[in-house]
N, C-alpha and C positions, 0 to 999 in steps of 0.2 A: 246181127243187131248191133248198132253203134252204141258204145258205152257212153254214159253221161260223163262229162268232164267235171272234175273236182278242182275248183278255182279258189286259191287261198290268198290271203293278204300278206304283203311283205312291206312293213314300214321301216325295215332296216335290213342289213345283210344277215344279221343273226336270225331275224324272223324269216328271211328267205330260206336259210338253211333249215330252219325248223319245219317249214312247209314242205320243202323238197324231200328231206330225209324221212318225213312222215307220210309221204305217199301222194302228194298233190299231182295233178296233171298240168296245172298252169298256175301262175302267180300274177297278181296285179300289184303294181307299185307306182310310185310317183317320182318324176324327176324334180329338179329344184324349182321348176317354174310351171305354172298353169295347172296345178293339181288341186283337187277339192279337199285335200288334207294339208293345209299350209303348215301345220305345226307338227307333222310327222317327221321322222328322220329320213327325209327324202334323199334320193341318190344323185350325186354329182355324176357327170357324164362318164368319167373314167371308171368310177365304181360301178356305174350301170353296165358298162361293157363287160366288166368282170362278172357281174351278176348274171347277165344274159349268157355268157359263155358257160358258167357253172350250171345254169339251169338247162341249157341245151344239151350238155353232156349227159345229163340225167333224164333226157327226153321230156323236159318240162318247158312249156311255152311261157313267154313273158309278155304281158300286156301293160302298157304304160299309160297312165292317166294324164290327159290334158283336158280335164272335165270341169273347166270353169268358163265363164263368159270372158271374151277377149275384147278389150277396147281398141279403137282404131290405131292409136299410137303404139300398141303392143303387138300388132299383127305381124309386122316384119320379124320381130324377135321370136314370136310363136312359130312362124313358118321355118325359121332357121333352126329352132329347137326340134321341130318335127323332122327336118332333114337329118339332124344329128342322131335322132332316135332310129331312123332308117339305117344310117351308117353303123349304128351300134347293134344292128341285127335284131331289133325287137320284133316280135311276131305281130303285134297289133297296137293301135293307138285308140284309147277310149276318149270320146269327144262329147262335150256338151254343146258347145257353141255352133250354131247353124252355119255361120260364116266360115269358121275354121273347117268344119266338115266339108262344106261346099268347095273351098279352095284346095284342101288336101286331096280330095278325090281327083282333082285335075293335076295338082302338082306332083303327087306321089301315087301314080295309078296302080302300082303293084303292092302298096301298103294296105293291109287289112284294117278297116275302120269299124269300130264298135260304137253304137249310139248309147251314151251313158244314160243311166236312170235320171240324171239331171236334165236330160232332154225332154222328159215328161211325155213319153210315147205310151199311150194306154188304150189304143183301139186298132182294129184291123187297117183302117185307112192310113194311120200314121206309120204302121209297120210296112205296109205296101209302098208308101211314098219313099221311105228310107231305103227299102230294098232296091227300088228303081233308081234311087240317087246313089247307090253304091255301098250301102252298109252291109257288112257280112253278118253282123250280130246286133240285136237290140236287147239292152238291159231293161227289163220291164220294171215299173214302179213296185214298191213293196205292197202297195194297195191292191195289186192284181190278185184275183181269186183263181183257184185251181181250175174252175170251169172256164174262165177266160183263157187261161194258159192252154187248155186243150184245144180251144179254137185257134189261138194265135200260132200254135206249133205247126199248123197245117199250111202256113202262108209262105213257106220256103225261105225263112230267115232263122238263123240260130237264135234261140231264146236263152238268155242268161237270167237266172232267178236267185234272189237272196234266200238262203235257207237257214242262216245262223247269224246272230249278232244284233247290234243296235238297230232300232227303228226310229225314223223321223216321224213326228206326229203330223207334219205337213207333207204334202206331195213334194218330192225333191225337185228342185229347180223352180218351185213356185212359192218358196218361203222367203219373204223379205223382212221378217221381223228383226233379225239380228242387224241387218243392214240399216233399216229405217230407225231403229231405236238406239242402237249402240255403235253405228258406223262400221260394223264388221260384216261384210257380205258373205252369206252362205253360198252364193253363186260365185264367190271368189276364193273359196276355201278357208274362210276365216270366221265361220259360224261361232257365235258366243253361246250357243245352246240355250236360248231363252226358254225352250220347252222344258228344261231341267230346273227352272226357277219356280218360286212360290207364287200362287195366285189364289184369289177367292172368287167364287161365283156370285154374281149379284143379279137379282131380279128387279127390273124397273117397270113400274106400273103406276100410271097417273102421277108421275113425278115423285113417287115414293120409291126408295131404294131399300131392298131387303137382302141381307146376306144369307145365302143358302148354306146350311150346315153340310159339310163334306167329311169323308173319312180321313182325308189328308189334305195337304196344301199344294202338292205337286200335281196339279190338275191336267197338265199337258205332257207328263212324262211317261212314255211307253215302257213296257217290259221289254226284255230282249227276245228276239225271235229264236225259236228252237224247233226244228222239224225233224230231228233225228229219227223219231219213231214213225215218221210219215214218208220215209224214203221210197218205198214201193209205189205209193200213189203218185209221188212227184216224178219218178222215172217214167211211169206209164202215162203221165200227162204229156210227154213229149219234150220235156226240157232238155236243152243241149248242155247247159253248164250250171252246176250248183255253186253258188257264190257264198263264201264265208266273209262277213264283214269284219274289219278289225285292223286297219293300217295303223291305228293309234294304240293297239293292244301289244302287250309284252310277247316276246317270242314263245314263252311257255304256253300261253293261251293259243297261239297259232298251232303249236305242236299238238296239243291235246285235241282241239277241234278238227284239225286235219286228219289225225289218226282215227278218230271216232267215225267221221263221215266216210273215210276210206274203207273201214271195216264194214260199215253198213251197206255201202255201195257194192263192195265185192261180195258180200253175203247174198245180196239180191241176185246177182248174175250167176252165182254158183248154186242158187236154189236153197241156200241154208238160212235158217231163221236168225234174226238179229234182234235181241231184246235189250231195251234200255232198262237195266235193273237199277235198284236203289243205289248201288255203289257207283255206277256210271253217272247217274244223275248227280250224285254228290261230288264227283270229280269235276263235273262241269260247273257246279255251283261254287266250288272253292276257287276256281281260277278266275271267274268273273260272271256275274249275272245281276240283273235288277228284278229278278223274277222272270219266269219263262212263259212265252205265249206262242201259239201256233199262228198268230197274226192274221192279217187280212186274207192270206192264202186260204185259211180255213174258217173265215167269217167270225173271227173273235171280236167282241165288242165290250165296251164298259170295263169292268174290273178284270175281265179275262184278258184284256189287251193292255191295260194301264196299271201303273203302280203309283197311286197317289201318296203313299207313305214316305218313300225314299227314292231319290233320283240317281243314286250311286250304287256301287257294288255292295251286295248284301252279304255274300259269303254263306256260311252255315252256322246254325245255332249249336253252341258247344257247352252251354251251362247257364247257371243262374247265380247271381250274387246273393249269398246268404248272410253275410256279415261284413261290416266295415269298421276298422278301428286303427287309429294312429298311422295313416298312410298306407294301410294294406287292406285289401278286400279279399274275402273268402269266397271261393267259387266251387260249387258242386258240379263236376264235369259230367257231361253226357257224351263227350267225344274226346279223343286224344288231343293233347296239346304239347308242342315241342318248343324248345327255346328258339326265339327268333320269329315265331309265328306272329302274324298280324292279328290284333284283337280289337274289337269294337264293343263298347258298352252302350246299350240303347238307353237314351234318356227321354223324358217327356218333352223337353225343350231343345236339348242339344245332345248329340252323341259324343262319346269320348273314344278316341282311337290311339293306339300305341302298339309297340312290339313287345312281346313277352320275353324281355331280355333276362329277367330273373323270375324263376318259378320256385316257390317254397312248398315243400311237402313234409309234414311233421316237423316243421321248424328248420329243415335242411334245404339247401339249394340243390335242385335237380335239373337235368337237362330235358326231361320230358315227364309227362304225367299221363295216366291212362283213364279210360272210361270209369266212372264212379269214384275216382279219386277226389279228395277234398284238398284244394290247394289255396295258396295265397299269392296274390300279385300286387306289386307296388302300384299305387295310384295317387296322384296329386290332387285331382279335381274331386268335387263332391259326387258321390255315387249313391243312388237310392237302393236300399235293400230290396231284392226281388227283381232287379233289372236283368234283362236277358243279355247274355254274352255271346258274341259272334266271333268266328274265326274268318278273317278276310284274306289272309295269305297263309299258305301251308308250305313251310320251307322244305319239308320232305317231298311233297308233291313236286315242287319246283325243281328240286335236285334230280328227281327221277325223270322229269320231262326234259331237262337239259341234256341228260345222257342220250336221249333219243336222237339228238342231232349233233352230238360230239363225234368227230372223226367221220368216217365213211360208213353209213348205215345202209344206204340204198345202192344196190349194184345192178347194172344193166346186163341182162343175159346176152351173150354173144356166142358165136361158133368159131371153130378153128379147124384148119387142115394143115397137117405137118407131113412133109415128104423128106425122107432120108434114104439115100442110096449110096452104095460104096463108090468112092472115087468122085462124088459130086458134092456140091455145096448145098446143105439142107435148106429148105424153104418153109416159111410159115405164112399162112394166110388166115387173117381174122376178119370177120364180117358181122354186121349187125342187122337189125330189122329195118334200118333206114337205108340199106343198100350201100353202106360204106364198105369197101373192100381194101384191106391193107395187106400188102405183100412185102415181106422182108426175106432176104437171103443172107445166110451167114458167110463170113469170109474164111471160115474154118472148114476144111474138107472132111467128109465122112470116110473113115478108114475101116479096114477089116479088124475085128476084135482079136487081140492076142490072148486075152484071158477071159474077162467077163464082158459079154456083149450088153449093149444098152437095150432094155426091154421097153415094150409099149407102156407097161404100167408105170415105169419110172418117168417116161416122157410125159404121160398124162399128169402124174403127180407134180412135176415141175411146172407144166403149163398152167395148172390150176392154182398156182400161188399168186393170186391177184388181190390179196387183201388190202394192199396199199394203193389200189386203183378203184375207179367206180364201176368195174366190170366183174362179171363172173362168167367163166366159160362153161356153158351148159352142155355143149356137144363138141366132141373132138374126134376127128377122123384122121387116122394115121396110115400112111403108106411108107413101108420101110423094108429094106433087105434084112435078112437074118444074119446073125453073127457079125454085126457091125457095131461101131462105137462112135461116140461124139462127146466132146467135153460138156459137162453139165453147166459149167460157167458160160460157155458159148450159147447153150440152149436158153439159159436164163436171160442172157443179153438179147436174144431174138424176141423173147416174150416181152421184155420191157420196152424194146424199141417199137414193136408192133402196137402195143397198147397205148404208148405215148402218142404215136401217130394217129391212132383211132380216136383218142380223146381230142386231139387237135382238130381232126376232121369233123367231129360232131359239134364243135363249138359254134361254127357258122352255118346257118341254114340257108341263107339267101345270098345270091350273087347277082350282080347286074340289075338290081331294082332301079327303075327309071326315076329321073327328076325331069318334069316337063315344065319349062318356064314360058308360059304364054297365058294370056287372059282370054277368058270366054266372053263372047259378046252376048248381050241380053236385049230383049225388046221391052221397052218401058211403056206403061200406060200414059195416057194424056194427063198432064198435070192440071190440077184444079185446086180451088180454095174451098174447103168444106168445114163446117162446124157440125159435128155429130155428137149426140147425147145418148148415153145409155141410162136406162131407168129400170126400177123394180116395182114401183107402185103406181096405182091409178092417180094419186095426187100428183106425182112427179110428171106423169103424162099430161095431166090437165095444165100444169104449169108450162110445159113445153108448148102446148097448143096455144095458150094465151099469149105467149111471147112470139109465136110464129116460127118455131123450130120445125124444119121439115125432115131432117135426118134423125129419126128417133129409133133407137135400138132397144128392144125389150128382152131382158133375160128371163123374166118370170113367165114360164111357159103358159100357165093358165091365163094370165093377163094378155099375153100376145094373141092367143087364139080368140079371146073375148073381143079385143079391139079389132082384129081382122074381120070377125063376124059382124061387127058394127059398121064396117066399111071404112075404117080408119087406115091411113097409109102409114104403116110402121114396118120396121125390119127386125129380124131376129138376131139377138146376140147369143151366139152359141155358148154352151157351158165350157168351162176349162177342162172338164172331164166329160167327154162325149162318149156315150155308150149306144147311141142310135145314129141314124143316117143324117147327113147334111142335105136337108130336103129343099132348101130355098135357094133361089137364084142369087139373091144378094143377102149378105149378112156380115156380122162382125165375128171373126173367129179368134179363138184364144189358144189354140194348140195346133201342132203340125199336121194332124190328120185332116184339118180343114182345108189344106192345100191340095189334097189328093185329086179332087175332081177338076182342078184347074179352073175354078170359077173366080170371078172378079170380086173376091171378098176383101174387106178391110181387115188387116191383121192388127190385133190388139197388143197391149204392152206386155202381156204374159209370154210372148214368144222370145223375150229377152234379146232384142236387137240392139247390139252395142257396137257393131262395126259395119263397114260398107259391104263386105262380102256376105254378111248375114242378110242385109237388105236385098242384095242381088239374088240370094237364094229365094226369097219371097217373090220378087218380081219375076224370076225365072219360072216360078210355078203360078204365074198369072195373078198374083196379088195386086189389088188396085191401089191400096195405100198401105204403107208400112209405118205403124205407130212405134215409136222408139221406147226402149226400156225405161221404167221408172227409176232405175239406178244411175241414169245419166245426170250430169250437170251440163250447163249450157256450153261449156268449152268442149266437152267430149262429144256433144251433139254437133258442134261446128266442125270438128275434125272429121267426124264420120261423113257429113254431107259434102265437105270440100273434097275428101278423098274419092267419094262416090262419083261426084260430078267430073273430076279429072280422069278417073280411071275409065269410066264408061262414056265420056264425052256427051252426057245427057244429064238433065236434072231429074232426080228421083222424086217420087210423090210421097213426102214424109209428113207424119203427124206426131204430135206429142200430147200427153194428157196435161191439161192446165187446171183442172179442178177434180177433187174427189178424195174420199177416204181411201187410203191405200189398203189393198187386201194383203195383210201381213202373213196370213197362213190360209191354206186351203186343205181341209182335212176330212177324211171319212169318219173320223172320230167326233162324236157329239158330246161335249162336256155337260150339256143340259140334261140329256137323257141319262148319261152315265152317273151324274151326281144326284139326280132326283129319283130316277126309276131303276137304273142299272139293269135293264133288260136287253134282249137281243131283237126287239121289235123296232122297225122303222115307222115313221109317221105317227109318233106318239102324241103329237098335237100340243106338246108343252110350250112350244114357241109360237103358237098361233094366236090370233087376236091382237089386242093392243099391248100385250106383255112383251117386254124386251129383256135381253140378258147381256151381261158384260163380264169380262174377266178383269180383275184389278190386281196389279202387282204390288210388291211390298213398298214401292215408292209412291203408291197412290194413283198411278196412271191407270186409266180405265179404258179397256179395249172392247168396243161393241162387238157382239156376236150376231152375224147374219146367217140364216140357214136358207137352203134352197129346196126344191121339190124332191131331191134325192137324199135329203137329210145330211148333206155335207155342211161342215162348219166353215164359214168365211170370217176369219178374225180380222177386224178392221183397225186402222190406226185411230188413235184417240182423237186427233184433230184432222179435219180435212186439209189436204194440201191445196193451196190456192196460189197459182202462178199466173192468173189471168192478166195481171198488169204487165207481165213479161211478153205478151203476145207480139208487140211491135219488134222487140229484139229477137224473138224467135223467127219472125218473118225475115229479118235481115240476114240470118244465117241459112235460110232456105227451107224453113218449115212453114207450110201454108195451110195445113189442116190441123184441127184441134179437137180433142176429145174432152168432154165433160162427163164424168161418171157419178151418177146419183145412186146411193145405196139406202141410207137410213134417213135422208133429209125429208123434212115436211114440205108442204107446198110453198109456204112463205119463204123458206130458205132457198128453194129452187128458183122462185121468181127473182129474188135478189141476185142470185148468182147469174142467172141467164140474162138479165137486163145488163149487168156489168159486162158479161161476155160479149154481147152484141155491140156494146159501145167500143170495146177494144178491137173486136174482130173486123168491124166495118167502118172504122173511123177514117 
C-alpha cells in the first residue's frame, strides 16, 4: 500500500528545516517570482539550490510554486525562471496559468507539473483533461467533498488535498475582489484578504433596505481547516498528498502541524489509535487558529464553517479581568502564563493586545504564574471588568518547538559493509534506499595485531558515530580476519569520507533533464465577429429578443429548459462549478473541464487567459472563441494578441467582456442562509422571489449577492463595468467578439445597454 505523502509549507529556510526535521515527505515553497504568496519570505535561486539539496539529503521532495497568472510580457522571464528551477533540481513546479502549463509541458518534458488549486479543477472532466495534457498531480479545491475525492482518486492522477490551515471563502482562482476593489490581485499573489474585513448583510425589497442582525461583522471569514481526527477516512479516500497550508506562518507552526500529522499518518499505517486529546487541541490553538472546522471536505456550513466574530488568531482563553485600577488590571487565571507570552483582552468594540513583559503576583514581579493564580498586568488602555483574556503566543511552546528543528533531528537509515584483511587496505561500502553506493578504501594497511586485536564490536561502535551527519547506520556487515588491527583514526576517516560522499550523492536527484526549444503548431477556428449575451432572467431574455440578439446564453438552468421547450433558440452557459456532464453541442464554458470533450465552445473570462500560450491551450482543445481575463487592461490585451499572431502566423478568435457586474467571489458558502437560518439545508428559499440581498463594507460600498440553483454565492461588483465605448479600439488590436453579461439588471437597463452595444458593434 502506497503511503500518503505529507506535504508541508516552507515560507523561509527556517520553516523548511522545521518541516523536514519534523517528518514531512515533501515541502512546497516559492521562488522570488510568480508565486501566490508574494509577501512570504520567498527563496532566491541560490538559497533555493541549498534548500533543495538539504531536502533531498533527507529524502524530502521540493515543489516550487509558479501559481499565478502570467501576462504576455512576463512569459519569457517566467520560462527562464522555470528553467532555473529545473537546473536547481526541484522535483515539481506547481502551476496555475494554463499558458505556462502548456508551454512548460513542451519546454521541460521531464519536469513534473502539478495543477494548482488556483487552476480551479473540480470535476472528472477537468482532471482527465489535465492528465492527458501532462499533469502528474491535481490540487483540488478546498470545496471538494470527501465523496468527490473518492471518485477523482480513481482517474489515474495524484490528488493533493488541503487538510490543515486557512480557507478562502471563494473558490481559488475565481476571486477577483481584491483585484477589482483594491488593485491587488489574488491571482497574482497579492490578495488583500477582503474576506477578513467587516460587512453587514442587507435585505432589499421594494426599494427598502433592511440591515439583517448578525452574530458578528466578519461575514466572509472562514475558520481554519483541521482534519487531524479524520486522517483514516482521508487516507482511505485515495488521496496521494496531504497538504498543510501556511507559507505565511511562522516556523513553529510548521513544526507543530507537521509533527502532529506525521504521528497521525504513521499511527494509521501501524494500526495504532491516534486520539486528538484536549492537550493536543490546545497546542494547535495556541500556535494559530481562527476556530477549527472540518470544512467542505465534511460538508460544514454556516457557523460550523465561518467565524463571524474575529478574523484573526484567537489563541486560548486563560482568564478573566476582575479588577482595574491605576494602570493595572487583575486577572484570575485559568491557564499558566509566562513572561513574554502574547495576551489579548477582548473588548466590545476593540481588542487590546500586548506581551506580558511584567507579571505581578502578591505585589512582586514574577516570571510565570500558574492556574488559579491571581495576577496583575500593566495596561494603558481602558479595560472592562469581566473581559476575557486570551493567550495568543506561548513562549514556552515556541521554545520547545524550536528545539525540534535545531541541529540534526532527522536521520536517514543506511547500511554498511566493512572488509578488513591482513596485508590489505580495508574498505567500507555504505548504501541507502535510493540505491546510492559509496565505496571508500583506506590508504592504511591492515596488520597482524601484536597485542590487542581490533574487534567487530569496536568497529561497529566507531562506524555508528554519525550524530554530526544526517544518517544513522541501521545495519552493519563486517568481514575481517582474526587477530588483526587497524588504526581507529583511519577507521573514523573512512566513515567520515563515505558519509560525506553519500550526502553529496543524495543532493541531486535528476541528471540530463531536457529543454526542448520549439513551438507547437495549432489549428485555429475560422475568425468571426460575434456579440454574445449571457442572461439569468426572463426579463433579460425578452430584452435580447426585442433588440434582435441571436447569441443568447442562459446560465439559469430552469429558464434555459423553459425557453428551449418553448422553441426559442438559446444556448447554455455552463456553471463555473460543473458537477454534471457537458450535454450540449454549443455553449459558454467557464472552467477547464469544459474543454475535455473537444467541442467548439466559447471560453468565458473565468479561465483567466492573460497570455498567448493560454489562448493556444484553449484553441488546441478546440475552443471556438477565447474570452480574455477581466484582469486585463487594453495594453496587456494588445501584447497578447500581437504575440499570438506572430507566434502562430494566424489571427486568433478573441473576445472580451464589455459590460457586466464583475463576479468578485464564487463561494459554496451562503451568507444569507448562514446569517438568517444557520442550518445545513440547501434550497432554503430565502433568496427567492423579489427579495435581494447585498453585503455592505465599512466604507459603504454595497456588493449585490446573486445565488444559483446549487445555492452558491456569486458576489458582484457594486457597479457594472461598462467598456462598450471602447469597442472600436478593441477591434483595432484584434478583438472582434464581445461578451455582455447580465446578472441583476432589469429589462429597461438591458434594453439601454444592448441598444448602445449594437451601435458600437456594427457602426
